[in-house]
N, C-alpha and C positions, 0 to 999 in steps of 0.2 A: 368842778373841774379838777381841783387838787386831788380828788380821790382816784382819778384815773391816770395820773402822771407816773405812778410807780410801775404798773404793769407795762405801759408803753415804753418806758425807758428800758425795762428789762428785755423787751423783744428787740430793741434796736442796739443792743450791746454789741460792740465790735468783736469778731471771733478771735480767739487766742491762737497763737502758734502751736499751742499744745492740744488744740481741738483735734481729735482723731479723724473727724470727717475732712478737715483741711489737709492733714498729712496724707490721708488716703488719696485725695484728689491730686496732690502734687506728685505722688508716686505714680499714679495712673498716667499723668501727663508725661513724666519722664520715660516711662515704659513705651508710650506711643511714639515719642520722638526717636528713641533708640531703634524701635521696630521699623519705622519709616526709613531711617538712615541705612539700616542693614539691608532693607529691600532694594533701595536705590543702588547700593554697592553691588548687590548680587545681580541686578539686572544689567549693569554696565560690564559686560564681558569682552569689551573691545581691547585690542592690543595695538601697540605702535609698530608700523611697518613703513618701509621706504617706498616712496612714490616718485616716478620720474617727473621732473618739472619741465622737460622738453623732450623732443624725440631723440632717442638714443639708438644709434645704428651699430651693426656688428663691427667690432674692433675698437669701439669707444672704451676708454679706461674710466671707470666710474670714480667720480670725486664728489666731495661734499656739495659742490655747486650744481651738481646734476640732479640731486634728489631733495625731497622734503619728507618729513615724518607725518604720517597720517594714522589716526586710530580707527581701526576697522575690525569687524568680526569675520574672520575667514578660517578655512581649514589650516591646521598647523603644518609647517614644513613646505608649504606650496610657494610662499613668498618670503623674501628676506626680511627677517624681524629686526627692528631697531633695538631690541633688547640683547642681541648677540653681538658678535664681532662685526664691525662695519665693513662694507664691501669695497672700501677704497683700494684702488689698484687692480681690482678684478676687471675683466674685459667682457663686454656684451657680445653675445653670440647670435642674437637675432634682433629685429627691430622691436623696440619697446616704445609705445606711443606716449605722448604727453599726457600726464595724469594717470598712467597705468602703474599698478603696483609692480615692484621689481620681482620677477619670478626667480626662484632659486635655480631653476634649470636654464636660465638665460644669461647667467654670468659664470665665468670660469677664469682660470689662470691664463696669462698672456700666451703661454706656450701651447695652449689648446686651440687657439684661434688661427685658422689657416687662410685668412683673407687680408689683403692690403689695399689701401686706397690708391687709385691711379687717377691722375688729372687728365681729362680729355677735353680738348678745346674744339668748339664747333661754331661755325658762323651761321648755321641754320637756326631759326628761332625755336626756342623750347616751348613746349606746352606750359601754360600758366600753372598747372597743378603739379609740375615736377619740382620736388623739394626733398629735403632730407627724409629718408625712409621710403621714397618712391621706388618702384621696381621698373627698370627700363631695359630696352634692347639697344645695342649699339650697331649701327650699320655703316658700311663703307661704300661710297659710290665712286667708280673709276670710269675712265674713258672720256676723251675730249673730241671724239670724231663724230659726234652727233648721235651716238647710240650708247649712252652711259649704262653701266651695269651696277646694280646695287646688291650687295651680299651682306649677310649678317656676320658681324665680328664676334659678338657675345650676346647671350639672351638671359633675361631674368637677373640682371645685376641690380644691387641695391645702391641707391645714391646716398652718400654720406654728407655731401655738401654741394651747394651751387653758388658760384660766384658770378655775379652780374657786373659788367663794367659800367662806368658812368654813361657810356654811349650805347648801352644795350638795346635801346629802341631805335638806334640809327641803323639803316640798311648796311649789312656787311660787318656789324660789330660782333666780335667774338665773345663767347661765354665759356666758362670753365666749369665742368661738372666732374666731381670726384666720385668715381664708382668703385665698389668693392669687388676685387677680382681674386678668385681662389688661387693659391700659390701654384697648384699644378697646371693652371691655365695661363699663368703670367707670361711665359715666353711667347706663346702663340698670340696672346692679346696685344702685347707690346709691338710685336712684329707687324700685326695687322694694322694697328692705328698709326704706325710709322710709314705705311705705304702711302704713296702720293695719291691723293684723292680727297673726297669730301666726306667728313664724318657727320652722321646724324644720330641724335639720341631720341629714341621714340618711347614715350611712356606707355605703360600697360594699364588697361582698365582695372578697376578694383576687383580683386580676386583673381587677377590674371598672372599669378606667379608661376603657375605650373606650365 
């Protein structure tokens, strides 16, 4: 038995740090780690952009509470990048849906926006799907002699806000809808809704903006 202990002990000898094979193995492992890391960085070509966290309607002044930052891969210059100047104080020019990226062509300076929110009260029930961002028509019904006449006051207006009173489900309870009216139509619109009669706000079906 003692004659075989020498060769066995030699074969089980722990490798030295100076062993070229060990050094080559460590180098290969390090190269593989660097290559994998570089590949992951190269494949992650997403960039940070602003996303609306709620519906933004025309005339809304963008603030930090309106948006969040999302990393996505999109064509450059189409959406507002979070790596540039923030859009705080700029004004929305069209409806931007909740979760939608902030388009560069949908925000501008306040002086470029020609709509203003006007409060319209109605005692007629609103459709359940009328909310911020909805497109509606405003109608006026006049005549108390048994033959009422309904005429359109404005068509294709965007709703910026809806206020329901606590008694909104009670018969005759009033509701206030803020609609966005172009400046050049403001005088006619205010004159029409001030006319004695009954105001109705009618929602349009999806895609019925035209």
